[in-house]
N, CA, C and O atoms as a GROMACS GRO file, in nm:
protein
  328
    1MET      N    1  -1.657   1.344  -0.513
    1MET     CA    2  -1.682   1.304  -0.377
    1MET      C    3  -1.659   1.425  -0.286
    1MET      O    4  -1.667   1.539  -0.331
    2ASP      N    5  -1.633   1.400  -0.164
    2ASP     CA    6  -1.620   1.504  -0.063
    2ASP      C    7  -1.476   1.555  -0.059
    2ASP      O    8  -1.382   1.477  -0.069
    3ASP      N    9  -1.459   1.687  -0.044
    3ASP     CA   10  -1.325   1.745  -0.034
    3ASP      C   11  -1.251   1.702   0.092
    3ASP      O   12  -1.128   1.711   0.097
    4LEU      N   13  -1.323   1.656   0.193
    4LEU     CA   14  -1.259   1.617   0.318
    4LEU      C   15  -1.194   1.480   0.310
    4LEU      O   16  -1.119   1.442   0.401
    5ILE      N   17  -1.219   1.406   0.207
    5ILE     CA   18  -1.159   1.273   0.192
    5ILE      C   19  -1.019   1.291   0.135
    5ILE      O   20  -1.002   1.336   0.021
    6ASP      N   21  -0.919   1.256   0.216
    6ASP     CA   22  -0.782   1.281   0.173
    6ASP      C   23  -0.696   1.156   0.157
    6ASP      O   24  -0.581   1.166   0.115
    7THR      N   25  -0.750   1.040   0.189
    7THR     CA   26  -0.672   0.918   0.166
    7THR      C   27  -0.740   0.833   0.060
    7THR      O   28  -0.862   0.838   0.043
    8ARG      N   29  -0.661   0.757  -0.008
    8ARG     CA   30  -0.713   0.673  -0.116
    8ARG      C   31  -0.815   0.572  -0.063
    8ARG      O   32  -0.919   0.550  -0.125
    9ARG      N   33  -0.785   0.511   0.050
    9ARG     CA   34  -0.877   0.410   0.104
    9ARG      C   35  -1.007   0.472   0.150
    9ARG      O   36  -1.114   0.412   0.132
   10ASP      N   37  -1.002   0.590   0.209
   10ASP     CA   38  -1.126   0.658   0.246
   10ASP      C   39  -1.209   0.691   0.123
   10ASP      O   40  -1.331   0.677   0.123
   11TRP      N   41  -1.141   0.735   0.017
   11TRP     CA   42  -1.211   0.766  -0.107
   11TRP      C   43  -1.276   0.640  -0.164
   11TRP      O   44  -1.393   0.643  -0.204
   12LEU      N   45  -1.202   0.531  -0.166
   12LEU     CA   46  -1.255   0.405  -0.219
   12LEU      C   47  -1.373   0.356  -0.136
   12LEU      O   48  -1.473   0.311  -0.192
   13LEU      N   49  -1.364   0.365  -0.005
   13LEU     CA   50  -1.474   0.323   0.080
   13LEU      C   51  -1.599   0.408   0.055
   13LEU      O   52  -1.710   0.356   0.050
   14ALA      N   53  -1.581   0.538   0.038
   14ALA     CA   54  -1.696   0.625   0.007
   14ALA      C   55  -1.757   0.586  -0.127
   14ALA      O   56  -1.880   0.588  -0.142
   15GLU      N   57  -1.674   0.553  -0.223
   15GLU     CA   58  -1.722   0.511  -0.355
   15GLU      C   59  -1.799   0.379  -0.345
   15GLU      O   60  -1.904   0.364  -0.407
   16ILE      N   61  -1.749   0.286  -0.268
   16ILE     CA   62  -1.816   0.156  -0.250
   16ILE      C   63  -1.951   0.176  -0.182
   16ILE      O   64  -2.050   0.115  -0.222
   17ARG      N   65  -1.955   0.260  -0.080
   17ARG     CA   66  -2.082   0.286  -0.011
   17ARG      C   67  -2.182   0.359  -0.099
   17ARG      O   68  -2.302   0.338  -0.087
   18THR      N   69  -2.133   0.445  -0.188
   18THR     CA   70  -2.221   0.520  -0.278
   18THR      C   71  -2.276   0.431  -0.389
   18THR      O   72  -2.396   0.434  -0.417
   19ARG      N   73  -2.190   0.352  -0.450
   19ARG     CA   74  -2.229   0.272  -0.567
   19ARG      C   75  -2.283   0.134  -0.531
   19ARG      O   76  -2.349   0.070  -0.613
   20ARG      N   77  -2.256   0.088  -0.412
   20ARG     CA   78  -2.305  -0.040  -0.359
   20ARG      C   79  -2.271  -0.158  -0.450
   20ARG      O   80  -2.197  -0.144  -0.548
   21GLY      N   81  -2.324  -0.272  -0.417
   21GLY     CA   82  -2.304  -0.391  -0.498
   21GLY      C   83  -2.181  -0.470  -0.459
   21GLY      O   84  -2.121  -0.448  -0.354
   22ILE      N   85  -2.146  -0.562  -0.547
   22ILE     CA   86  -2.032  -0.651  -0.527
   22ILE      C   87  -1.908  -0.586  -0.588
   22ILE      O   88  -1.911  -0.538  -0.702
   23TRP      N   89  -1.800  -0.586  -0.512
   23TRP     CA   90  -1.677  -0.522  -0.557
   23TRP      C   91  -1.566  -0.625  -0.572
   23TRP      O   92  -1.544  -0.709  -0.485
   24THR      N   93  -1.497  -0.617  -0.684
   24THR     CA   94  -1.380  -0.700  -0.711
   24THR      C   95  -1.259  -0.606  -0.724
   24THR      O   96  -1.275  -0.484  -0.726
   25ALA      N   97  -1.140  -0.664  -0.732
   25ALA     CA   98  -1.021  -0.582  -0.751
   25ALA      C   99  -1.030  -0.505  -0.883
   25ALA      O  100  -0.984  -0.391  -0.891
   26ILE      N  101  -1.087  -0.567  -0.985
   26ILE     CA  102  -1.100  -0.500  -1.114
   26ILE      C  103  -1.194  -0.380  -1.104
   26ILE      O  104  -1.164  -0.273  -1.155
   27ARG      N  105  -1.306  -0.398  -1.037
   27ARG     CA  106  -1.402  -0.287  -1.022
   27ARG      C  107  -1.340  -0.175  -0.939
   27ARG      O  108  -1.357  -0.057  -0.971
   28ALA      N  109  -1.267  -0.211  -0.834
   28ALA     CA  110  -1.201  -0.110  -0.751
   28ALA      C  111  -1.094  -0.036  -0.832
   28ALA      O  112  -1.078   0.085  -0.819
   29GLU      N  113  -1.020  -0.109  -0.913
   29GLU     CA  114  -0.918  -0.047  -0.997
   29GLU      C  115  -0.981   0.053  -1.093
   29GLU      O  116  -0.929   0.164  -1.111
   30GLU      N  117  -1.093   0.015  -1.154
   30GLU     CA  118  -1.162   0.106  -1.246
   30GLU      C  119  -1.211   0.231  -1.173
   30GLU      O  120  -1.204   0.341  -1.227
   31ALA      N  121  -1.260   0.214  -1.051
   31ALA     CA  122  -1.305   0.329  -0.972
   31ALA      C  123  -1.187   0.420  -0.938
   31ALA      O  124  -1.199   0.542  -0.944
   32LEU      N  125  -1.074   0.360  -0.902
   32LEU     CA  126  -0.957   0.440  -0.866
   32LEU      C  127  -0.903   0.520  -0.985
   32LEU      O  128  -0.839   0.623  -0.965
   33HIS      N  129  -0.928   0.475  -1.107
   33HIS     CA  130  -0.887   0.551  -1.225
   33HIS      C  131  -0.962   0.683  -1.234
   33HIS      O  132  -0.915   0.778  -1.297
   34ARG      N  133  -1.080   0.691  -1.170
   34ARG     CA  134  -1.160   0.815  -1.168
   34ARG      C  135  -1.133   0.898  -1.043
   34ARG      O  136  -1.196   1.001  -1.021
   35SER      N  137  -1.039   0.854  -0.962
   35SER     CA  138  -1.013   0.916  -0.832
   35SER      C  139  -0.898   1.018  -0.844
   35SER      O  140  -0.841   1.036  -0.951
   36PRO      N  141  -0.866   1.084  -0.732
   36PRO     CA  142  -0.746   1.168  -0.731
   36PRO      C  143  -0.616   1.087  -0.740
   36PRO      O  144  -0.508   1.145  -0.747
   37TRP      N  145  -0.626   0.954  -0.740
   37TRP     CA  146  -0.510   0.864  -0.751
   37TRP      C  147  -0.527   0.776  -0.876
   37TRP      O  148  -0.536   0.654  -0.863
   38PRO      N  149  -0.530   0.835  -0.995
   38PRO     CA  150  -0.563   0.758  -1.116
   38PRO      C  151  -0.458   0.658  -1.159
   38PRO      O  152  -0.486   0.574  -1.245
   39THR      N  153  -0.339   0.664  -1.105
   39THR     CA  154  -0.235   0.570  -1.146
   39THR      C  155  -0.234   0.444  -1.061
   39THR      O  156  -0.150   0.356  -1.082
   40SER      N  157  -0.326   0.433  -0.966
   40SER     CA  158  -0.333   0.313  -0.882
   40SER      C  159  -0.373   0.194  -0.967
   40SER      O  160  -0.466   0.201  -1.048
   41GLY      N  161  -0.303   0.084  -0.949
   41GLY     CA  162  -0.328  -0.036  -1.028
   41GLY      C  163  -0.411  -0.139  -0.952
   41GLY      O  164  -0.460  -0.113  -0.842
   42ARG      N  165  -0.424  -0.256  -1.012
   42ARG     CA  166  -0.505  -0.362  -0.955
   42ARG      C  167  -0.447  -0.414  -0.822
   42ARG      O  168  -0.523  -0.444  -0.730
   43ASN      N  169  -0.316  -0.423  -0.811
   43ASN     CA  170  -0.257  -0.471  -0.687
   43ASN      C  171  -0.286  -0.373  -0.572
   43ASN      O  172  -0.314  -0.416  -0.460
   44THR      N  173  -0.279  -0.244  -0.600
   44THR     CA  174  -0.313  -0.144  -0.499
   44THR      C  175  -0.460  -0.156  -0.461
   44THR      O  176  -0.494  -0.150  -0.343
   45ALA      N  177  -0.546  -0.174  -0.559
   45ALA     CA  178  -0.689  -0.190  -0.532
   45ALA      C  179  -0.713  -0.313  -0.446
   45ALA      O  180  -0.793  -0.310  -0.353
   46ARG      N  181  -0.645  -0.422  -0.478
   46ARG     CA  182  -0.659  -0.546  -0.401
   46ARG      C  183  -0.615  -0.526  -0.256
   46ARG      O  184  -0.682  -0.571  -0.164
   47LYS      N  185  -0.503  -0.458  -0.237
   47LYS     CA  186  -0.454  -0.430  -0.101
   47LYS      C  187  -0.550  -0.340  -0.025
   47LYS      O  188  -0.574  -0.360   0.094
   48ASP      N  189  -0.606  -0.240  -0.093
   48ASP     CA  190  -0.700  -0.149  -0.028
   48ASP      C  191  -0.828  -0.223   0.013
   48ASP      O  192  -0.879  -0.203   0.123
   49LEU      N  193  -0.880  -0.309  -0.074
   49LEU     CA  194  -0.999  -0.387  -0.040
   49LEU      C  195  -0.970  -0.478   0.080
   49LEU      O  196  -1.052  -0.488   0.171
   50ARG      N  197  -0.855  -0.542   0.079
   50ARG     CA  198  -0.818  -0.631   0.190
   50ARG      C  199  -0.806  -0.552   0.320
   50ARG      O  200  -0.851  -0.599   0.425
   51ALA      N  201  -0.746  -0.435   0.316
   51ALA     CA  202  -0.729  -0.352   0.436
   51ALA      C  203  -0.864  -0.302   0.487
   51ALA      O  204  -0.887  -0.298   0.608
   52LEU      N  205  -0.953  -0.263   0.396
   52LEU     CA  206  -1.086  -0.217   0.438
   52LEU      C  207  -1.166  -0.331   0.500
   52LEU      O  208  -1.244  -0.308   0.592
   53ALA      N  209  -1.148  -0.452   0.450
   53ALA     CA  210  -1.216  -0.567   0.510
   53ALA      C  211  -1.157  -0.596   0.649
   53ALA      O  212  -1.230  -0.629   0.742
   54ALA      N  213  -1.026  -0.586   0.661
   54ALA     CA  214  -0.962  -0.610   0.791
   54ALA      C  215  -1.005  -0.508   0.895
   54ALA      O  216  -1.010  -0.539   1.014
   55SER      N  217  -1.035  -0.387   0.851
   55SER     CA  218  -1.080  -0.283   0.944
   55SER      C  219  -1.228  -0.296   0.980
   55SER      O  220  -1.277  -0.227   1.069
   56GLY      N  221  -1.298  -0.386   0.910
   56GLY     CA  222  -1.439  -0.408   0.938
   56GLY      C  223  -1.534  -0.327   0.853
   56GLY      O  224  -1.656  -0.337   0.871
   57ALA      N  225  -1.483  -0.248   0.761
   57ALA     CA  226  -1.570  -0.165   0.676
   57ALA      C  227  -1.632  -0.245   0.561
   57ALA      O  228  -1.739  -0.210   0.512
   58LEU      N  229  -1.566  -0.353   0.519
   58LEU     CA  230  -1.617  -0.437   0.411
   58LEU      C  231  -1.627  -0.581   0.460
   58LEU      O  232  -1.563  -0.621   0.558
   59ILE      N  233  -1.709  -0.658   0.390
   59ILE     CA  234  -1.721  -0.801   0.416
   59ILE      C  235  -1.661  -0.874   0.296
   59ILE      O  236  -1.700  -0.849   0.182
   60ALA      N  237  -1.567  -0.965   0.321
   60ALA     CA  238  -1.506  -1.044   0.215
   60ALA      C  239  -1.587  -1.171   0.194
   60ALA      O  240  -1.630  -1.236   0.289
   61HIS      N  241  -1.609  -1.206   0.067
   61HIS     CA  242  -1.682  -1.327   0.030
   61HIS      C  243  -1.591  -1.412  -0.059
   61HIS      O  244  -1.549  -1.366  -0.166
   62ASP      N  245  -1.561  -1.533  -0.016
   62ASP     CA  246  -1.478  -1.623  -0.095
   62ASP      C  247  -1.565  -1.724  -0.168
   62ASP      O  248  -1.646  -1.793  -0.107
   63ASN      N  249  -1.548  -1.731  -0.301
   63ASN     CA  250  -1.621  -1.826  -0.382
   63ASN      C  251  -1.530  -1.946  -0.405
   63ASN      O  252  -1.427  -1.935  -0.472
   64GLU      N  253  -1.568  -2.060  -0.350
   64GLU     CA  254  -1.482  -2.178  -0.361
   64GLU      C  255  -1.481  -2.237  -0.501
   64GLU      O  256  -1.386  -2.306  -0.538
   65ILE      N  257  -1.583  -2.211  -0.580
   65ILE     CA  258  -1.588  -2.264  -0.716
   65ILE      C  259  -1.494  -2.184  -0.807
   65ILE      O  260  -1.411  -2.242  -0.877
   66THR      N  261  -1.509  -2.051  -0.806
   66THR     CA  262  -1.425  -1.968  -0.893
   66THR      C  263  -1.293  -1.930  -0.828
   66THR      O  264  -1.203  -1.879  -0.895
   67ARG      N  265  -1.280  -1.955  -0.697
   67ARG     CA  266  -1.161  -1.921  -0.620
   67ARG      C  267  -1.131  -1.772  -0.628
   67ARG      O  268  -1.015  -1.731  -0.634
   68ARG      N  269  -1.237  -1.691  -0.629
   68ARG     CA  270  -1.222  -1.546  -0.633
   68ARG      C  271  -1.283  -1.486  -0.508
   68ARG      O  272  -1.376  -1.541  -0.448
   69ARG      N  273  -1.231  -1.373  -0.468
   69ARG     CA  274  -1.281  -1.302  -0.351
   69ARG      C  275  -1.351  -1.174  -0.398
   69ARG      O  276  -1.299  -1.100  -0.482
   70THR      N  277  -1.468  -1.151  -0.343
   70THR     CA  278  -1.541  -1.028  -0.369
   70THR      C  279  -1.570  -0.961  -0.236
   70THR      O  280  -1.556  -1.022  -0.130
   71TYR      N  281  -1.610  -0.836  -0.242
   71TYR     CA  282  -1.635  -0.758  -0.120
   71TYR      C  283  -1.767  -0.683  -0.132
   71TYR      O  284  -1.808  -0.643  -0.241
   72THR      N  285  -1.832  -0.665  -0.019
   72THR     CA  286  -1.950  -0.579  -0.010
   72THR      C  287  -1.933  -0.490   0.112
   72THR      O  288  -1.860  -0.523   0.205
   73ALA      N  289  -2.002  -0.377   0.110
   73ALA     CA  290  -1.994  -0.285   0.222
   73ALA      C  291  -2.069  -0.344   0.341
   73ALA      O  292  -2.174  -0.406   0.326
   74ARG      N  293  -2.013  -0.324   0.459
   74ARG     CA  294  -2.080  -0.368   0.582
   74ARG      C  295  -2.190  -0.267   0.610
   74ARG      O  296  -2.167  -0.146   0.612
   75VAL      N  297  -2.311  -0.318   0.632
   75VAL     CA  298  -2.426  -0.233   0.660
   75VAL      C  299  -2.449  -0.230   0.810
   75VAL      O  300  -2.461  -0.335   0.874
   76LEU      N  301  -2.455  -0.112   0.864
   76LEU     CA  302  -2.480  -0.096   1.007
   76LEU      C  303  -2.629  -0.083   1.030
   76LEU      O  304  -2.694   0.001   0.968
   77HIS      N  305  -2.682  -0.164   1.118
   77HIS     CA  306  -2.824  -0.156   1.154
   77HIS      C  307  -2.833  -0.091   1.291
   77HIS      O  308  -2.795  -0.150   1.392
   78LEU      N  309  -2.884   0.030   1.292
   78LEU     CA  310  -2.895   0.103   1.418
   78LEU      C  311  -3.035   0.082   1.475
   78LEU      O  312  -3.135   0.093   1.404
   79ARG      N  313  -3.040   0.052   1.601
   79ARG     CA  314  -3.169   0.030   1.669
   79ARG      C  315  -3.215   0.161   1.731
   79ARG      O  316  -3.135   0.239   1.782
   80SER      N  317  -3.344   0.183   1.725
   80SER     CA  318  -3.399   0.302   1.789
   80SER      C  319  -3.414   0.276   1.939
   80SER      O  320  -3.420   0.161   1.983
   81ALA      N  321  -3.421   0.382   2.015
   81ALA     CA  322  -3.432   0.369   2.160
   81ALA      C  323  -3.575   0.347   2.205
   81ALA      O  324  -3.602   0.348   2.325
   82ALA      N  325  -3.665   0.327   2.114
   82ALA     CA  326  -3.808   0.312   2.148
   82ALA      C  327  -3.841   0.185   2.214
   82ALA      O  328  -3.957   0.161   2.248
   0.00000   0.00000   0.00000
């Protein structure tokens, strides 16, 4: 990733935006194993996903059937001035 990314959550957010798709704590944990913070576990990944959603960078999706939460990146739609 980029050398300017110095926090774990920023790194994870960049990874989520790059790889796209649905993210779970397990997927985030696996991504963090490839990061500069390879010892981060599932609980850390879960907290990071929750914090990124609280900041508005991710959207949390709750599945009432499986009782699991997944996340997707928030997509910004910019309007042209035309």
